All heavy atoms as an XYZ file, in Angstrom:
978
protein
N     110.365    110.240    106.067
C     109.163    110.036    105.262
C     107.957    110.757    105.851
O     107.023    111.071    105.134
C     108.857    108.543    105.147
C     109.891    107.794    104.372
C     109.266    107.082    103.224
C     110.306    106.317    102.488
N     110.306    106.521    101.103
N     107.980    111.045    107.145
C     106.859    111.717    107.780
C     106.634    113.138    107.299
O     105.591    113.718    107.531
N     107.613    113.695    106.609
C     107.486    115.063    106.108
C     107.073    115.100    104.638
O     106.834    116.165    104.094
C     108.808    115.825    106.282
C     109.168    116.058    107.720
C     110.044    115.212    108.377
C     108.620    117.103    108.419
C     110.372    115.416    109.709
C     108.935    117.329    109.750
C     109.811    116.470    110.394
N     107.016    113.939    103.994
C     106.693    113.894    102.568
C     105.344    114.525    102.278
O     104.397    114.382    103.057
C     106.678    112.452    102.052
C     108.068    111.885    101.861
O     109.065    112.580    101.988
N     108.130    110.612    101.549
N     105.269    115.253    101.163
C     104.013    115.861    100.737
C     104.110    117.372    100.654
O     105.179    117.966    100.813
N     102.973    117.973    100.391
C     102.889    119.425    100.225
C     102.799    120.130    101.574
O     102.221    119.601    102.522
C     101.675    119.780     99.371
N     103.354    121.342    101.625
C     103.300    122.191    102.814
C     102.912    123.598    102.382
O     103.351    124.086    101.347
C     104.655    122.227    103.510
C     105.009    120.920    104.148
C     105.630    119.861    103.547
C     104.747    120.525    105.488
N     105.773    118.834    104.443
C     105.239    119.208    105.646
C     104.146    121.152    106.578
C     105.159    118.519    106.856
C     104.062    120.467    107.779
C     104.552    119.169    107.912
N     102.057    124.237    103.199
C     101.621    125.607    102.932
C     101.885    126.465    104.167
O     102.079    125.941    105.271
C     100.122    125.678    102.553
C      99.247    125.153    103.703
C      99.855    124.912    101.264
C      97.750    125.350    103.491
N     101.884    127.784    103.984
C     102.045    128.699    105.103
C     100.755    128.789    105.898
O      99.677    128.916    105.331
N     100.857    128.708    107.207
C      99.668    128.774    108.063
C      98.978    130.124    107.952
O      97.753    130.208    107.914
C     100.054    128.501    109.516
C      98.870    128.465    110.465
C      99.309    128.179    111.884
O     100.221    128.820    112.402
N      98.664    127.204    112.511
N      99.747    131.201    107.879
C      99.180    132.547    107.887
C      98.451    132.897    106.591
O      97.401    133.526    106.621
C     100.271    133.580    108.164
N      99.012    132.471    105.451
C      98.430    132.895    104.178
C      97.895    131.754    103.307
O      97.281    131.996    102.277
C      99.443    133.717    103.374
C     100.714    132.944    103.056
O     100.753    131.710    103.253
O     101.687    133.579    102.609
N      98.148    130.510    103.684
C      97.661    129.373    102.906
C      98.374    129.181    101.584
O      97.968    128.372    100.761
N      99.464    129.905    101.367
C     100.210    129.819    100.105
C     101.181    128.645    100.133
O     101.772    128.331    101.170
C     100.993    131.112     99.859
C     100.113    132.322     99.633
C      99.313    132.255     98.337
O      99.864    131.795     97.321
O      98.144    132.674     98.359
N     101.360    128.033     98.963
C     102.287    126.910     98.801
C     103.696    127.319     99.199
O     104.176    128.373     98.783
C     102.275    126.456     97.345
C     103.248    125.350     97.018
C     102.775    123.982     97.433
O     101.582    123.748     97.565
N     103.695    123.072     97.648
N     104.345    126.498    100.030
C     105.741    126.735    100.382
C     106.645    125.765     99.622
O     107.629    126.165     99.030
C     105.979    126.557    101.891
C     105.282    127.590    102.755
C     105.822    128.988    102.488
N     105.330    129.949    103.438
C     104.252    130.712    103.273
N     103.538    130.627    102.180
N     103.872    131.566    104.194
N     106.293    124.475     99.696
C     107.161    123.478     99.084
C     106.459    122.128     99.050
O     105.367    121.960     99.585
C     108.456    123.345     99.878
S     108.197    122.648    101.524
N     107.162    121.184     98.434
C     106.789    119.775     98.506
C     108.042    119.029     98.931
O     109.132    119.297     98.418
C     106.298    119.256     97.141
O     105.171    120.034     96.733
C     105.886    117.801     97.223
N     107.886    118.120     99.873
C     109.027    117.354    100.368
C     108.881    115.907     99.903
O     107.794    115.325    100.000
C     109.118    117.424    101.909
C     109.277    118.878    102.357
C     110.264    116.547    102.421
C     109.255    119.074    103.869
N     109.994    115.356     99.407
C     110.002    113.960     98.985
C     111.333    113.347     99.414
O     112.394    113.740     98.919
C     109.811    113.855     97.470
C     109.672    112.418     97.000
O     109.232    111.560     97.786
O     110.012    112.158     95.832
N     111.256    112.419    100.356
C     112.449    111.718    100.866
C     113.575    112.669    101.257
O     114.734    112.494    100.883
C     112.951    110.700     99.838
C     112.008    109.514     99.709
O     111.319    109.191    100.695
O     111.961    108.920     98.613
N     113.235    113.706    102.000
C     114.236    114.617    102.537
C     114.697    115.715    101.598
O     115.568    116.503    101.949
N     114.110    115.790    100.416
C     114.448    116.858     99.473
C     113.275    117.829     99.406
O     112.140    117.440     99.117
C     114.749    116.313     98.065
C     115.880    115.296     98.106
C     115.063    117.459     97.097
C     117.210    115.842     98.592
N     113.550    119.094     99.698
C     112.524    120.134     99.640
C     112.539    120.750     98.248
O     113.552    121.309     97.821
C     112.790    121.238    100.687
C     112.829    120.652    102.101
C     111.731    122.337    100.579
C     113.265    121.653    103.165
N     111.435    120.639     97.536
C     111.274    121.301     96.237
C     110.479    122.575     96.495
O     109.274    122.528     96.771
C     110.549    120.386     95.255
N     111.157    123.702     96.447
C     110.539    124.986     96.754
C     109.622    125.436     95.624
O     109.851    125.104     94.463
C     111.613    126.044     97.001
C     112.434    125.727     98.216
C     113.648    125.118     98.245
C     112.067    125.952     99.573
N     114.070    124.965     99.536
C     113.115    125.466    100.380
C     110.953    126.515    100.189
C     113.083    125.525    101.763
C     110.921    126.586    101.567
C     111.973    126.096    102.335
N     108.639    126.234     95.963
C     107.648    126.692     94.983
C     108.271    127.547     93.882
O     107.699    127.686     92.815
C     106.478    127.422     95.671
C     106.880    128.697     96.352
N     106.856    129.903     95.719
C     107.319    128.934     97.610
C     107.259    130.845     96.554
N     107.548    130.281     97.717
N     109.448    128.102     94.087
C     110.092    128.927     93.062
C     111.066    128.120     92.193
O     111.709    128.663     91.313
C     110.794    130.132     93.675
C     111.916    129.793     94.623
C     113.215    129.504     94.285
C     111.853    129.717     96.028
N     113.963    129.239     95.405
C     113.144    129.372     96.503
C     110.834    129.906     96.977
C     113.435    129.197     97.861
C     111.139    129.739     98.317
C     112.421    129.393     98.740
N     111.174    126.794     92.454
C     111.961    125.947     91.573
C     113.269    125.423     92.133
O     113.824    124.475     91.591
N     113.796    126.002     93.188
C     115.038    125.505     93.789
C     114.726    124.311     94.688
O     113.571    124.026     94.992
C     115.706    126.599     94.622
C     116.293    127.722     93.803
C     117.034    128.718     94.674
O     117.825    128.302     95.546
O     116.819    129.923     94.477
N     115.781    123.652     95.149
C     115.606    122.561     96.105
C     116.678    122.659     97.183
O     117.716    123.306     96.995
C     115.664    121.204     95.407
O     116.921    121.001     94.815
N     116.406    122.029     98.319
C     117.364    121.972     99.423
C     117.129    120.677    100.186
O     116.120    119.987     99.981
C     117.230    123.196    100.345
O     115.967    123.228    100.964
N     118.047    120.366    101.075
C     117.954    119.140    101.857
C     117.309    119.453    103.213
O     117.681    120.430    103.873
C     119.364    118.531    102.075
C     119.300    117.329    103.003
C     119.980    118.145    100.741
N     116.351    118.622    103.603
C     115.739    118.737    104.933
C     116.518    117.833    105.875
O     116.610    116.624    105.653
C     114.268    118.307    104.897
C     113.549    118.327    106.247
C     113.318    119.771    106.700
C     112.229    117.592    106.164
N     117.107    118.419    106.902
C     117.833    117.644    107.903
C     116.940    117.491    109.127
O     116.394    118.473    109.627
C     119.138    118.342    108.281
C     120.118    118.423    107.122
C     121.371    119.150    107.533
C     122.305    119.307    106.340
N     123.476    120.115    106.681
N     116.790    116.268    109.592
C     115.957    115.974    110.765
C     116.877    115.640    111.922
O     117.768    114.793    111.807
C     115.002    114.788    110.481
C     114.154    114.485    111.699
C     114.126    115.096    109.269
N     116.664    116.317    113.064
C     117.468    116.100    114.263
C     116.534    115.725    115.398
O     115.786    116.575    115.885
C     118.246    117.361    114.637
O     119.023    117.802    113.554
N     116.575    114.491    115.803
C     115.704    114.041    116.880
C     114.268    113.960    116.413
O     113.981    113.879    115.218
N     113.362    114.031    117.365
C     111.947    113.862    117.032
C     111.237    115.158    116.688
O     110.146    115.129    116.131
C     111.214    113.193    118.198
O     111.278    114.026    119.343
N     111.854    116.309    117.005
C     111.113    117.554    116.779
C     111.948    118.705    116.224
O     111.533    119.855    116.276
C     110.420    117.988    118.072
C     111.396    118.449    119.143
O     112.601    118.129    119.041
O     110.957    119.132    120.077
N     113.102    118.433    115.652
C     113.950    119.497    115.106
C     114.282    119.209    113.650
O     114.608    118.083    113.286
C     115.255    119.624    115.890
C     115.060    119.936    117.355
C     114.666    121.360    117.552
N     114.389    121.591    118.972
C     113.942    122.708    119.450
N     113.719    123.725    118.664
N     113.699    122.835    120.725
N     114.191    120.242    112.832
C     114.546    120.145    111.418
C     115.325    121.386    111.030
O     115.281    122.406    111.727
C     113.295    120.006    110.513
C     112.593    118.681    110.750
C     112.335    121.166    110.704
N     116.030    121.301    109.914
C     116.729    122.474    109.393
C     116.933    122.293    107.902
O     116.856    121.180    107.374
C     118.080    122.673    110.101
O     118.946    121.603    109.819
N     117.175    123.397    107.233
C     117.511    123.386    105.817
C     118.312    124.638    105.517
O     118.188    125.655    106.213
C     116.258    123.293    104.920
O     116.658    123.000    103.585
C     115.432    124.564    104.972
N     119.140    124.546    104.486
C     119.940    125.695    104.075
C     119.523    126.097    102.667
O     119.526    125.269    101.748
C     121.444    125.360    104.120
O     121.779    124.976    105.459
C     122.286    126.555    103.711
N     119.141    127.370    102.542
C     118.711    127.921    101.262
C     119.543    129.173    101.004
O     119.583    130.077    101.851
C     117.201    128.277    101.289
C     116.762    128.853     99.951
C     116.360    127.071    101.658
N     120.186    129.231     99.851
C     121.016    130.384     99.474
C     121.999    130.740    100.593
O     122.116    131.895    101.008
C     120.147    131.579     99.113
N     122.656    129.712    101.119
C     123.675    129.848    102.165
C     123.133    130.358    103.503
O     123.904    130.755    104.373
C     124.837    130.714    101.668
C     125.531    130.104    100.463
C     126.711    130.929     99.983
O     127.254    131.733    100.768
O     127.082    130.760     98.812
N     121.822    130.355    103.678
C     121.224    130.737    104.962
C     120.512    129.517    105.549
O     119.719    128.871    104.877
C     120.220    131.879    104.778
C     119.658    132.376    106.097
C     118.753    133.596    105.940
O     118.618    134.119    104.820
O     118.166    134.003    106.956
N     120.833    129.209    106.800
C     120.241    128.046    107.463
C     119.013    128.463    108.256
O     119.041    129.465    108.989
C     121.259    127.367    108.393
O     122.362    126.916    107.590
C     120.644    126.181    109.111
N     117.954    127.704    108.083
C     116.703    127.915    108.808
C     116.469    126.702    109.697
O     116.609    125.561    109.249
C     115.534    128.081    107.832
C     115.673    129.277    106.943
C     116.318    129.175    105.718
C     115.179    130.515    107.342
C     116.461    130.278    104.896
C     115.326    131.627    106.523
C     115.975    131.508    105.294
N     116.130    126.962    110.960
C     115.864    125.894    111.909
C     114.371    125.844    112.194
O     113.727    126.886    112.324
C     116.639    126.135    113.209
C     118.133    126.091    112.963
O     118.656    125.084    112.525
N     118.808    127.204    113.212
N     113.852    124.638    112.306
C     112.432    124.470    112.569
C     112.180    123.527    113.729
O     113.020    122.681    114.056
N     111.013    123.700    114.328
C     110.584    122.834    115.422
C     109.227    122.262    115.056
O     108.309    123.005    114.683
C     110.493    123.626    116.727
C     110.195    122.767    117.946
C     110.396    123.541    119.241
N     109.618    124.774    119.277
C     108.382    124.872    119.769
N     107.794    123.830    120.291
N     107.762    126.028    119.767
N     109.097    120.940    115.146
C     107.831    120.281    114.855
C     106.932    120.430    116.089
O     107.309    120.031    117.192
C     108.040    118.792    114.518
C     106.709    118.120    114.214
C     109.004    118.639    113.353
N     105.770    121.018    115.891
C     104.832    121.253    116.992
C     103.925    120.043    117.191
O     103.860    119.146    116.340
C     104.011    122.509    116.707
C     104.837    123.781    116.440
C     103.927    124.961    116.130
C     105.751    124.091    117.616
N     103.217    120.017    118.302
C     102.368    118.878    118.649
C     101.317    118.575    117.595
O     100.932    117.414    117.401
C     101.695    119.123    120.004
N     100.844    119.601    116.878
C      99.811    119.379    115.861
C     100.388    118.968    114.502
O      99.663    118.820    113.530
C      98.925    120.615    115.701
C      99.676    121.831    115.176
O     100.909    121.743    114.949
O      99.025    122.873    114.992
N     101.734    118.794    114.434
C     102.368    118.370    113.200
C     102.853    119.508    112.327
O     103.521    119.281    111.320
N     102.528    120.739    112.692
C     103.020    121.891    111.926
C     104.494    122.111    112.258
O     105.019    121.553    113.224
C     102.194    123.138    112.231
O     102.292    123.465    113.602
N     105.164    122.920    111.434
C     106.584    123.218    111.658
C     106.744    124.726    111.809
O     106.370    125.493    110.919
C     107.459    122.707    110.490
C     108.929    123.027    110.752
C     107.267    121.211    110.276
N     107.293    125.144    112.966
C     107.562    126.561    113.232
C     109.028    126.829    112.916
O     109.920    126.212    113.505
C     107.248    126.895    114.686
N     109.270    127.738    111.975
C     110.614    128.024    111.497
C     111.224    129.244    112.185
O     110.500    130.123    112.655
C     110.595    128.231    109.982
C     110.354    126.951    109.260
C     109.155    126.482    108.800
C     111.312    125.944    108.941
N     109.320    125.252    108.207
C     110.634    124.899    108.278
C     112.686    125.828    109.142
C     111.285    123.753    107.820
C     113.344    124.687    108.685
C     112.643    123.671    108.032
N     112.557    129.314    112.181
C     113.294    130.400    112.836
C     113.025    131.768    112.216
O     113.244    132.787    112.861
C     114.802    130.108    112.806
O     115.251    129.841    111.487
N     112.499    131.808    110.994
C     112.162    133.105    110.378
C     110.734    133.548    110.693
O     110.250    134.550    110.186
C     112.389    133.069    108.869
C     111.447    132.110    108.137
O     110.697    131.361    108.805
O     111.467    132.111    106.896
N     110.028    132.765    111.536
C     108.670    133.126    111.940
C     107.581    132.438    111.137
O     106.414    132.474    111.511
N     107.933    131.814    110.022
C     106.943    131.124    109.201
C     106.526    129.820    109.881
O     107.334    129.175    110.552
C     107.543    130.823    107.822
C     106.493    130.549    106.765
O     105.297    130.789    107.012
O     106.880    130.098    105.664
N     105.268    129.457    109.704
C     104.767    128.181    110.209
C     104.163    127.430    109.038
O     103.315    127.960    108.324
C     103.718    128.372    111.327
C     104.353    129.093    112.514
C     103.131    127.021    111.752
C     103.394    129.417    113.640
N     104.627    126.209    108.840
C     104.121    125.363    107.762
C     103.088    124.392    108.302
O     103.246    123.837    109.387
C     105.233    124.534    107.157
C     106.283    125.264    106.403
C     106.397    126.615    106.205
C     107.401    124.668    105.752
N     107.515    126.880    105.461
C     108.149    125.704    105.169
C     107.836    123.368    105.611
C     109.316    125.463    104.453
C     108.996    123.125    104.893
C     109.714    124.158    104.320
N     102.056    124.196    107.520
C     101.022    123.201    107.830
C     100.732    122.407    106.562
O     101.094    122.814    105.460
C      99.719    123.858    108.358
C      99.959    124.570    109.679
C      99.133    124.809    107.333
N     100.052    121.301    106.744
C      99.618    120.506    105.596
C      98.361    121.129    105.017
O      97.519    121.637    105.760
C      99.291    119.074    106.017
C     100.429    118.357    106.690
C     101.377    117.833    105.675
N     102.333    116.934    106.310
C     103.114    116.144    105.646
N     103.060    116.098    104.340
N     103.962    115.376    106.266
N      98.191    121.096    103.691
C      96.937    121.604    103.123
C      95.776    120.701    103.519
O      95.963    119.532    103.800
C      97.174    121.572    101.618
C      98.376    120.725    101.395
C      99.124    120.627    102.681
N      94.579    121.259    103.539
C      93.388    120.481    103.888
C      92.838    120.914    105.226
O      93.284    121.903    105.800
N      91.850    120.173    105.740
C      91.241    120.547    107.014
C      92.261    120.541    108.135
O      93.054    119.620    108.244
C      90.184    119.464    107.256
C      89.996    118.778    105.957
C      91.253    118.977    105.172
N      92.246    121.584    108.924
C      93.137    121.645    110.079
C      92.380    121.194    111.313
O      91.157    121.211    111.346
C      93.645    123.075    110.263
O      92.566    123.920    110.588
N      93.101    120.792    112.382
C      92.417    120.343    113.594
C      91.466    121.383    114.164
O      90.455    121.049    114.738
C      93.570    120.070    114.563
C      94.743    119.788    113.689
C      94.534    120.647    112.465
N      91.754    122.679    113.950
C      90.882    123.722    114.458
C      89.678    123.991    113.573
O      88.763    124.704    113.951
N      89.668    123.424    112.379
C      88.586    123.660    111.435
C      87.504    122.603    111.645
O      87.368    121.678    110.864
C      89.124    123.626    109.996
C      88.077    124.035    108.988
O      86.902    124.168    109.312
N      88.503    124.212    107.754
N      86.744    122.750    112.717
C      85.760    121.738    113.074
C      84.649    121.623    112.039
O      84.094    120.550    111.845
C      85.142    122.033    114.462
O      84.580    123.350    114.433
C      86.188    121.941    115.543
N      84.345    122.709    111.345
C      83.301    122.664    110.322
C      83.678    121.686    109.205
O      82.880    120.861    108.792
C      83.084    124.062    109.757
C      81.822    124.200    108.933
C      81.587    125.660    108.572
O      81.307    126.459    109.472
O      81.682    125.955    107.371
N      84.922    121.765    108.742
C      85.377    120.856    107.687
C      85.448    119.425    108.203
O      85.085    118.484    107.502
C      86.738    121.293    107.159
N      85.924    119.249    109.445
C      85.997    117.908    110.006
C      84.610    117.304    110.179
O      84.393    116.123    109.904
C      86.735    117.934    111.350
C      88.222    118.294    111.275
C      88.797    118.434    112.667
C      88.981    117.253    110.481
N      83.636    118.096    110.650
C      82.275    117.606    110.810
C      81.666    117.233    109.463
O      80.976    116.219    109.341
C      81.400    118.654    111.506
C      81.700    118.793    112.982
C      80.938    119.945    113.620
O      80.072    120.547    112.956
O      81.217    120.237    114.790
N      81.923    118.038    108.444
C      81.396    117.734    107.118
C      81.952    116.409    106.628
O      81.225    115.577    106.083
C      81.745    118.851    106.135
N      83.245    116.178    106.856
C      83.848    114.909    106.464
C      83.244    113.751    107.232
O      82.981    112.687    106.668
N      83.000    113.946    108.531
C      82.385    112.892    109.338
C      80.964    112.621    108.868
O      80.531    111.468    108.801
C      82.399    113.290    110.812
N      80.209    113.681    108.529
C      78.847    113.503    108.041
C      78.817    112.715    106.738
O      77.966    111.860    106.539
C      78.157    114.852    107.829
C      77.801    115.524    109.135
O      77.779    114.886    110.177
N      77.558    116.804    109.081
N      79.752    113.011    105.857
C      79.809    112.287    104.588
C      80.078    110.817    104.839
O      79.453    109.949    104.238
C      80.881    112.908    103.662
C      80.396    114.279    103.180
C      81.193    111.999    102.487
C      81.444    115.090    102.455
N      80.995    110.530    105.760
C      81.304    109.142    106.079
C      80.072    108.421    106.634
O      79.762    107.296    106.241
C      82.451    109.078    107.081
C      82.919    107.658    107.375
C      84.100    107.642    108.320
O      84.930    108.564    108.282
O      84.189    106.683    109.101
N      79.337    109.073    107.541
C      78.127    108.482    108.109
C      77.083    108.248    107.020
O      76.458    107.192    106.956
C      77.551    109.382    109.233
C      76.151    108.943    109.643
C      78.474    109.376    110.437
N      76.928    109.229    106.130
C      75.947    109.085    105.051
C      76.336    107.955    104.110
O      75.483    107.175    103.682
C      75.802    110.405    104.288
C      75.074    111.470    105.096
S      75.037    113.088    104.302
C      74.239    112.752    102.774
N      77.633    107.824    103.800
C      78.074    106.750    102.918
C      77.795    105.391    103.544
O      77.311    104.478    102.876
C      79.561    106.898    102.603
C      79.863    108.023    101.651
C      81.348    108.286    101.487
O      82.156    107.962    102.358
N      81.718    108.888    100.359
N      78.072    105.257    104.828
C      77.803    103.986    105.516
C      76.306    103.699    105.547
O      75.881    102.566    105.347
C      78.374    104.011    106.934
C      79.879    103.901    106.964
C      80.403    103.934    108.382
C      81.917    103.866    108.392
N      82.455    103.924    109.742
N      75.508    104.749    105.789
C      74.056    104.573    105.816
C      73.532    104.140    104.457
O      72.674    103.255    104.363
C      73.359    105.864    106.240
O      73.728    106.216    107.542
N      74.036    104.752    103.401
C      73.603    104.379    102.053
C      74.040    102.967    101.694
O      73.295    102.217    101.056
C      74.118    105.385    101.025
C      73.435    106.744    101.060
C      74.143    107.720    100.128
C      71.966    106.632    100.688
N      75.237    102.569    102.124
C      75.684    101.195    101.886
C      74.760    100.202    102.585
O      74.382     99.183    102.012
C      77.120    101.005    102.380
C      78.159    101.670    101.515
C      79.545    101.634    102.150
O      79.716    101.265    103.303
N      80.536    102.048    101.373
N      74.387    100.528    103.812
C      73.480     99.649    104.561
C      72.105     99.593    103.896
O      71.495     98.529    103.785
C      73.366    100.135    106.010
C      72.466     99.278    106.885
C      73.002     97.856    107.094
O      74.172     97.569    106.766
O      72.219     97.030    107.575
N      71.612    100.747    103.432
C      70.322    100.787    102.742
C      70.365     99.943    101.473
O      69.449     99.166    101.211
C      69.947    102.237    102.418
C      68.608    102.437    101.696
C      67.451    101.921    102.546
C      68.415    103.897    101.346
N      71.454    100.078    100.711
C      71.588     99.269     99.489
C      71.587     97.771     99.827
O      70.989     96.964     99.130
C      72.871     99.632     98.746
C      72.796    100.954     98.027
C      74.059    101.193     97.190
N      74.043    102.525     96.645
C      74.866    103.497     96.999
N      75.801    103.286     97.901
N      74.780    104.696     96.461
N      72.303     97.414    100.891
C      72.362     96.011    101.308
C      70.978     95.493    101.674
O      70.563     94.415    101.258
C      73.314     95.848    102.492
C      73.559     94.384    102.882
C      74.364     94.278    104.164
N      73.655     94.795    105.317
C      72.667     94.148    105.949
N      72.248     92.992    105.527
N      72.085     94.682    107.003
N      70.235     96.295    102.432
C      68.892     95.886    102.844
C      67.949     95.767    101.650
O      67.170     94.807    101.550
C      68.322     96.875    103.867
C      68.929     96.825    105.261
C      68.432     97.999    106.086
C      68.608     95.515    105.943
N      68.035     96.743    100.746
C      67.144     96.719     99.585
C      67.454     95.511     98.713
O      66.555     94.789     98.276
C      67.256     98.033     98.767
C      66.559     97.913     97.429
C      66.670     99.188     99.568
N      68.730     95.248     98.471
C      69.086     94.125     97.602
C      68.744     92.787     98.247
O      68.465     91.815     97.563
C      70.566     94.175     97.227
O      71.370     93.954     98.366
N      68.727     92.734     99.579
C      68.393     91.490    100.271
C      66.898     91.367    100.527
O      66.438     90.348    101.028
C      69.155     91.410    101.590
N      66.147     92.413    100.199
C      64.698     92.384    100.439
C      64.337     92.456    101.914
O      63.266     92.004    102.316
N      65.217     93.054    102.720
C      65.012     93.062    104.163
C      64.342     94.300    104.714
O      64.403     94.545    105.907
N      63.694     95.110    103.907
C      63.010     96.292    104.417
C      61.547     95.995    104.668
O      60.880     95.376    103.849
C      63.122     97.456    103.419
C      64.471     98.144    103.318
C      64.405     99.238    102.264
C      64.898     98.726    104.632
N      61.064     96.444    105.809
C      59.658     96.272    106.148
C      58.881     97.561    105.927
O      57.805     97.738    106.477
C      59.511     95.854    107.622
C      60.047     94.453    107.866
O      60.042     93.641    106.914
O      60.471     94.184    109.002
N      59.431     98.487    105.137
C      58.748     99.742    104.888
C      58.849    100.070    103.403
O      59.520     99.394    102.644
C      59.351    100.872    105.724
S      61.045    101.272    105.277
N      58.202    101.128    103.025
C      58.217    101.577    101.644
C      59.569    102.219    101.337
O      59.981    103.175    101.998
C      57.074    102.591    101.448
C      56.956    103.020    100.005
O      57.850    103.763     99.564
O      55.983    102.613     99.358
N      60.289    101.698    100.348
C      61.611    102.196    100.001
C      61.551    103.658     99.569
O      62.414    104.454     99.934
C      62.247    101.321     98.888
C      63.572    101.908     98.429
C      62.446     99.900     99.376
N      60.525    104.035     98.807
C      60.402    105.427     98.372
C      60.289    106.366     99.566
O      60.887    107.441     99.580
C      59.187    105.598     97.444
C      59.422    104.968     96.072
O      60.602    104.905     95.650
O      58.436    104.547     95.447
N      59.502    105.968    100.569
C      59.363    106.800    101.771
C      60.682    106.902    102.520
O      61.043    107.972    103.022
C      58.259    106.239    102.690
C      56.861    106.445    102.167
C      56.541    107.930    101.957
O      56.832    108.753    102.843
O      56.010    108.254    100.877
N      61.415    105.798    102.600
C      62.714    105.815    103.280
C      63.681    106.757    102.559
O      64.396    107.532    103.188
C      63.298    104.410    103.357
N      63.696    106.713    101.234
C      64.574    107.583    100.467
C      64.178    109.048    100.600
O      65.037    109.922    100.669
C      64.590    107.154     98.994
C      65.297    105.832     98.717
C      65.112    105.427     97.264
C      66.765    105.909     99.076
N      62.875    109.320    100.657
C      62.424    110.700    100.866
C      62.897    111.207    102.232
O      63.303    112.352    102.371
C      60.904    110.785    100.765
C      60.388    110.682     99.345
C      58.872    110.724     99.321
C      58.341    110.447     97.920
N      56.879    110.339     97.891
N      62.844    110.338    103.222
C      63.314    110.706    104.560
C      64.800    111.021    104.566
O      65.243    112.001    105.155
N      65.592    110.183    103.883
C      67.024    110.447    103.770
C      67.294    111.758    103.042
O      68.190    112.518    103.396
C      67.718    109.297    103.041
C      67.953    108.023    103.844
C      68.509    106.931    102.949
C      68.900    108.280    105.000
N      66.504    112.032    102.026
C      66.660    113.267    101.268
C      66.383    114.478    102.155
O      67.105    115.467    102.111
C      65.723    113.256    100.059
O      65.843    114.451     99.343
N      65.335    114.394    102.976
C      65.008    115.503    103.886
C      66.147    115.729    104.880
O      66.506    116.866    105.183
C      63.702    115.232    104.619
C      62.458    115.463    103.778
C      61.189    115.461    104.620
N      60.966    114.200    105.305
C      60.344    113.136    104.771
N      59.892    113.201    103.541
N      60.181    112.031    105.460
N      66.734    114.641    105.375
C      67.847    114.773    106.321
C      69.040    115.437    105.640
O      69.672    116.331    106.189
C      68.248    113.392    106.891
C      67.146    112.887    107.827
C      69.590    113.470    107.619
C      67.332    111.456    108.272
N      69.329    115.009    104.404
C      70.475    115.570    103.677
C      70.303    117.057    103.408
O      71.274    117.805    103.384
C      70.669    114.811    102.363
N      69.069    117.496    103.195
C      68.805    118.907    102.906
C      68.756    119.757    104.162
O      68.854    120.974    104.099
C      67.493    119.040    102.134
C      67.569    118.445    100.746
C      66.212    118.356    100.065
O      65.193    118.753    100.678
O      66.171    117.887     98.930
N      68.604    119.140    105.311
C      68.485    119.854    106.569
C      69.804    120.516    106.948
O      70.873    119.982    106.717
C      68.068    118.877    107.673
O      68.216    119.470    108.929
N      69.734    121.682    107.558
C      70.948    122.372    108.002
C      71.491    121.768    109.290
O      72.629    121.992    109.638
C      70.672    123.869    108.237
O      69.625    123.998    109.183
C      70.328    124.559    106.936
N      70.694    121.019    109.990
C      71.157    120.403    111.244
C      71.263    118.903    111.091
O      70.909    118.162    111.984
C      70.217    120.776    112.385
O      68.902    120.297    112.101
N      71.784    118.448    109.976
C      71.869    117.015    109.717
C      72.768    116.300    110.712
O      72.562    115.144    111.021
C      72.346    116.741    108.294
O      73.611    117.319    108.088
N      73.768    117.008    111.276
C      74.647    116.381    112.245
C      73.856    115.885    113.438
O      74.054    114.783    113.913
C      75.709    117.393    112.731
O      76.397    117.907    111.603
C      76.685    116.726    113.673
N      72.920    116.703    113.909
C      72.123    116.320    115.051
C      71.200    115.145    114.723
O      70.932    114.316    115.564
C      71.291    117.512    115.535
C      72.148    118.666    116.021
C      71.350    119.941    116.215
O      70.120    119.890    116.128
O      71.983    120.967    116.450
N      70.722    115.072    113.491
C      69.778    114.036    113.129
C      70.456    112.687    112.939
O      69.843    111.655    113.061
C      69.021    114.425    111.860
C      68.149    115.651    112.098
C      67.427    116.062    110.855
O      67.250    115.266    109.937
N      66.976    117.297    110.820
N      71.740    112.691    112.616
C      72.462    111.440    112.478
C      72.837    110.957    113.848
O      73.065    109.894    114.156
C      73.716    111.598    111.612
C      73.403    111.595    110.153
C      73.645    112.708    109.387
C      72.872    110.482    109.546
C      73.379    112.707    108.038
C      72.586    110.489    108.191
C      72.844    111.600    107.442
């Protein structure tokens, strides 16, 4: 089950397949069986040719034909995307807290001024530092 989902090529970002319960559905329409051996070895046979893969520490799969599969989305090396996701999470929590305070009447300042301040932070290019 740990392999379920979409996989793309690391080098080109192109769709390779989708795996569901050990069945590889290839992007061209064929399917094959994913065999898992131990904690870090996989293989599959396509058109009578067997390909062996090794699961790397980052979760990618390096195949015997030189291809490397990764999951689509932010990669561990893509710190910009990860930071953006973290910033969104911080902003969502901050807005939830602001809503809670406003609805409870617990603010000792002007709500409009507080919202203008949040808006300035959101527009800033260095918002990570300000949070």
